[in-house]
N, C-alpha and C positions, 0 to 999 in steps of 0.2 A: 504494500500500500504506500502511496505517496500522499501526504497531507499538504495541500497547498497553503502557503503562508501569505498574509496580506499586510501591506503597509501603505502609507499615503503615497509614497513614490516607489512603486514596485517595479524597478527597472533592473535588468540583468547586467547592464554595462553602464559606464559613466556617460553622461551626456556630451554631445559635441557635434562638430561638423566633419567634413572630409578633409580637413587640414592635417598635414603631416606633423607629428610631434617634433619639437625642436631638439629635445634630448631624449634618448632612448633609455630604457631600463638598464641595458647592458653598459651604456656609457657611465652610469652611476653606480656600477658594481663596486663593492668594497673588498670583495674577496671570498674565497671558499669558506674560510673559518669565520671571518668577520661578520658575515650576514647569516650565519647558521642559527637555527632555532631547534630546540628540543622540548617536547611537551609530553605529558602523560595524563590521560583522562581515565578516571576510575568511574565505573558504572555498576551500581547494585540494582538488580531488577527482580522484582517479584511479579510473576505472571500466573494468572488464574483464568481458565476458560471452562465454563460450565455449559456443556451441550445438553440442554434440557430435552427430554423425550427422545433420546438417541438410542436406537435399537441395533445399531451396526457396530458398536464398539464402546470403549470407556466413555462415560458421561462427563468426566472431569479430568482436566490436566492442570497441574499446579506445581510450579518449581520456582526456586530462587537461586540466582547466580551472581557472581562477582566478576566483572570483566576489567581488564587493563589494556588500554590502547596507547602504545608509545609511538610517537612519530618524530623522526629527525629529518630536517630539511636544511641542507647546506646552502650556502650562497653560491655564486658563480665566480669562477676565476676571472680575472681581469683580461682585457684584450678584445679583439674583434669577435672571437667565439668564446663564450663562457661555458665552462663545464662544471657540473655539480652532481650531487648524489642525494637521493632521498631514501629513507629506510623506514619500514613499518614492523612493529613487533606487537603481538597480541596474545593474551592469556585469559582463558575462561575457567573459573572454578565453580564447582557445584556446591551450593550451601545447603540446599534442601530439595529432595525429590523422593521418588519411590517408583517401583515397577508399575503400579497402577495409575501413577500420576504423571508419567513421562509424556513426551510428545508436544511440548510447547514450542519447540524450535530454538530453545536456548542452548542445548547441548547435543553432541552426536549420540545416537542411540545404538547400543550393541544388539547382538543377535538374541540376547535374553530379554530384550524389551526395556532394559534399564539404561538410564543416561550415564555417560562417562563422568568420572569424578573431575576430570580436567581435560583441557585441550589447548593447543597453541598453534599459531600460524604467523606467518610474516613474509617479508620480501623486501626487495629493493629496486630502485630504478635509477638509471643514469639520465641526466638531462643536459641539454645543450641550448644555449641562447645566443641568437644573433639579433641585435637591435631589440625589438619588442616581440620577437617570435621565439617560442620555446618548443623544443622537441623532447618528449619524455618517453623513455623506453623501459618497460619492466612492470613491476607491481605498483598499482595506483588505485585511488578512488576516483570515480567519475560522477558528474552531475549533468550530463547532457540529456535532453528530452527524449532522445532515441537510444541512449545507453547510459543508465544511471544505476550505480551500486546502491544497495539497500542497507539501512542502518536502523532497523526497527526492533532488533532483538538485543542480545548481550554484546555481540561483536559484529562489525559490518562485513559485507562482502568485499572481496578484492578482485580487481580486474587485472589481467595480464595482457600487455600489448604495447602499442605505440600511439601517442597522441600529440598532434601539433596544435598549439594555441597561439594565434597571431593577433596582436593589437597594434599593428603599424599605423592604422588610421584611427584617429580619435573618435570614439563612439562606436567603432566597429570591432567586434571580436569574431574571429573565424576559427573553426575547429575542423580537423581532419584526422582520422585515426583508423587503426585496424587492431582488433582484439581477438585473441585466439583461445582464451579460457577465462572462466570465472570460478572463484572459490566461494561457496555458499556461506551464509552467516554462521551456521552451526557445524560446518565441515572444515576439514583440513586438506582434503584432496583438491588440487588445483583445477581439476576438470569436473568438479562435482555437479555442475549445472549442465554438462554435456554440450557446451558451446563449441562449434567447429571453427567458425570465424565470423566476425561482424565488422563490416566496413561502414564508417560513419563520416558524414560531411555536413557542414552547415555553419550558421553564425547568427549573431544578434546585432542589431543596429539601433542606436538611439537617435531618433530624428531631433528630439528636443529633450529638455529635462523631464517632460511628462509623457512622452510617447516613444514606445520602442516596439520592434517587431523581430521575430525569429523565424528562420526557415532551416529545416534539417532533413537529411535523407539517411537511411541506413539500409543495409542488406545483410541479413543474418542467414548464413549458408544453410540450405535445406529447411528453413523455417518460413521467412517472409522478407519482403522489402517494405519499408515504411517511409511515408512523407509526413512531416510535422510542420505546422505553422502556428504562430502565436502573435496576437496583437495585445499590447498592454497600454492603457491610457489612464493617467492620473489627472484629475481635474480639480485643482484647489478652488474652494469657494471663498474661504476666509482663513484667518490665521489658525482657527481650530476646527475647520470643517473642510471636507473634500470627498470626492468620489473616485473610485478606481474601477475601471472596467477591464475584464480579462477574457480573451477568447482563445481557445485551444482546439486544434483539430488534428486527427491522425487519419491517414489513408493507408490501410494495410492490405497486402495481397500475398498469398502463399508463394514461396519460391522453392524450386527444386523438388525435393521429396514432399515438401509441405507437411512436416512432422506433426504440426498441431493442426487439427481439423475442426470443423464446426461441430459443436457438441451434439446437436440433434441428428447429425448424419455423418458418420465416419468417412463417407466417400466424398463429402463436400469440402473443398479447400476454402481457406479464408479469403474473403474479398469484401472488406467493409470500411466504413467511415465512422469515427467516433469523435464527437465534438462537445464542448461545454462553453457556456457563456455565463459569466458572473458579474455582478455589480455590488460594490461595497460602499456604504456611506459611513463616513467617520465624523463624529462630532465630539470633541473633547476626549473623554475616556472611553467612549462607546463606539463600537463598529457593528453595523448591521449589514449582513450579506445575504443576497438571494442568488441562486444558481440554477441553471437548467442544463441537462446533459442528455445526449441521444446517441444511440448506436444504430446504424442502418447497414444493410447488406448481409452477407453470409458469414456467420460465426461471431464469437465474442471478440472484443478488442483483446489481442493476445500480447503477453509480455512475460518476462521471467528469465528466459534463457538469455535475454539481452539486458539483464539486470532487474532486480526486484523493485527498483525505484522508477522504472521506465513507464510511468503512467501519470503524465502531467495533465490530469483532468480534474475539474473542480469537485466532482462527487466521488473521487477516490479517497475514502476516509479510513477510519481506524480498522473496521472489520471487512466491509465490502467495498468493491470498486464500482458497483452498479453498471457493469460493462457487458452484460449479456446481449446476445443477438436481439435486435429490435427493441431494446429496453429504453424507456424514457424515465428520467428521474429529476426530482426537484429538491432543492436544499434551502433551508432557512438557518442562518447562523448568527450568533451574537457573541461579541468579544468585549471584555471589560479590562482596562488597564488601571490598576489601583494606585498608580503613581499620582494620578490626579487627586486622589483622596488621602495623600500623605503616606502611602505604603508602597514606595518604589520597589520593584522586583516581583510584586505579586500580580498575577494575571489569571483571568478566568475565561473559559470558552465553553459554549454549548451549541449543539446543532442537531437538526433533524433532517434526514434524507429519506425520501420515499421513491421507490421505483416500481413501474408497471410494464406489462407487455413483454416480459422477458421470455424468449424462446430458448429452451435448454433440452437436454436429452430426455427429460421426464415431463415437461409441460410446455404448452404453447402460449401460455399467458401467465407466467410467473409474476408474483408480487413480492416485494421485500421492503423493509424499512429499518432504519438504524437511528439510534439516539446516542450521542456522545457527550461526555462531560470531561473537561480537562482543566485542572487547577495546578499552577506552577508558582513556586517562590524561589527567587535567587537572592542569596545574601549579597548586599551591596558594599559592605566594608568589613574591616576586621581581619584577623588571621585566616579565617575560612572564606574570604571573599570569593564569589562566583560559585560556591557550593549551592546546588539546586535540589529542590524536592518537588516531585511531580506525581500527581494522581490522575490516571486516565481510566475512565470507565465507559464501556460500550454495551449497549443493549441492542441485539439484532433479532429480527423475526422475518420469516419468509414463508410463502405458501409451499406446501408439499415437500419441504426440506430439500429443495433442489440445488442449493448452492454449496453447503458445507456438510451434508449428511445429516443435518439437524435443522428443524424449522425454528429453533429457539436457542440463542447463544447469549450468555452473559459473560463479559470479559472485564478483568480488572488488572491494571498494571500500576505498581508502585515503583518509582524510579528515583534513585539518588545518584547525582553525578558531581564529580569534582575535577575540574580541569586544572592542571598544575603546569605552569610554564617554568622550565628549568633554565633554558638559555633564551 
């Protein structure tokens, strides 16, 4: 799942025109060691999922884990071509689980059905920079709308491949890359998601401070090719009021063997469009959002082998993506920032999403709805500054149990995170 985040100026790149920058990032390089950073993020996660009325397996999954994510990013050597190195190290520890409560996606599961006590993974990437263009080859995290690694459990996915990011023109960011494997969140095998290859290309351009657009293309071998487009427009009304409109669309078509097919017909390959349109109104501490999403054509909007975060749609929320064939869905959302009331760092969100008309393997008119509540507090000062506490609760219901093997799911996540900057 990918949860879209909103702000008054929701732009992907800095504003600007097509003027060339006078000084490049490489010109300002201080050196390999001098620009290095080292950080460790600790995450403790309690995850509970109650599948009510589930007749096909365990009704409850409940586990607690402690994860450590260490990242080192070197600077670039000085000169025309800068060279650098990034490294990632991760460790996951099981704090609480049981054979009958495994399956949350926090840990690898053995043949006996029990979660492993611990697991670790990591990698490194070499990087090169010329002017404002960077080539990174090796293990990395990605956040492209057609190839995005997921970080919704204890430890994130890691992609293996090469990615070029160019910002030579102010306001324009271009990306091109090829990835050959993905390591799943709870796995250590580099090819655990069975990705053969994924080629991606695209970019984002900011026309003004308030208007940006994105276009991307990807081809995942033997799965699909995708086109993606986005328009984001922020419209300030006054100092404390504004509107943000966001439009996203995917066009997906099976490629090669078409390993993922339409759920209702194993012989039908994917050929669909999925789009969402949202509008957010912000006034002071309050933000009100309405969104509509629709899928047309053959099959669901498919993703996963190209990264668990590759779903930049408004109604992809905590439990469901509302992305079934022919499905229409609506969302109402409310956000509250308590900083306006003298409690900086405290935020609240709740939303309701309802989907209808979903065609799946078991129904031609499936219905589903989800209600989410999210409360987060981040310490603003003191020795534990940036320590955060978060409660996420999701209530999901669907007709005929067509989506997750159960028509009723209650989910709770308690998350404590502490990012520590060492260098």
